[in-house]
N, C-alpha and C positions, 0 to 999 in steps of 0.2 A: 150032678151030685150036689148035695147040700153044702159040702165043704167048700167047693169052688164058688158058690154063690155068696156064702158068708165071707170068705176071704176077699172076694171081689168088692163086696160092699164095704169092708173094712179099708181096703186100699182107696176106694173112692172117697170115703169119709176123711181119711188121713190126707189125701190130696187137697180136698176142700179146706180142711183145717189149716194145713201149712200155707196154702194160698191166702186165706183170710188173715192169718197172723202176720204174714210177710207184708201184705198190702196195708194192714193197719199200722204196723211199725214204720213202714216207709212214709206213710202220710203223717204220722206223728213227728218223725225226725225232720221231714222237710218243713212242717209247720213250725217247728222250733226255730229253724233258720229264718223263716218269714217273720216270726214274732220278734226275733232279734233285729231284723231290718226295721220294723215299725217302731221298735223301742229307741231307735236312733243310734245304734252301735255300728251300723253298716251304712255305706253310701253307694250310690249307683242305681242300677236297675232292680226293680222288685223281683225277688226270686220266684220262680214258678214252682208249684207243687207237682211233683211227678210221682204217681203211684206205680208200683211195679206191675208188670203185665204177667199174664199166665205163662208165657214162654221164657221169662227171665230166670226162673228157678228150674233147674234140671230135675229135681226130685218131684216137683209137682207134676210135670209132664210124664215122667216115668211111672209114678203111682197111678196117674189117670189112665194111662195105656194098659198097665197091668190089671187095674181094677175092671176096666171095661172088658178086657180079654177074658178074665176069670168069670165074670158074670155071663158073658155070651157063651163061654164053654159050659158053664153050669146049666144054662137053659137048653143048650143043644144036646147035652149028654143025657137029658131026662128021657 
């Protein structure tokens, strides 16, 4: 059915959007810490920049699984 394909694609797009936003914000926030280190307000070891992975956010994984399941069901029910 067309409904399941569209819903699956929406879930896949939302999963990708949430993942992209989360990864971007985590890179920006850790870069601010690194910039503070280089400005001289921190001492010790240079902080490492850690981007969030795809399995760190529960909603990204759930939306991805639901989206793939809906798209597969939409094509199989045709």
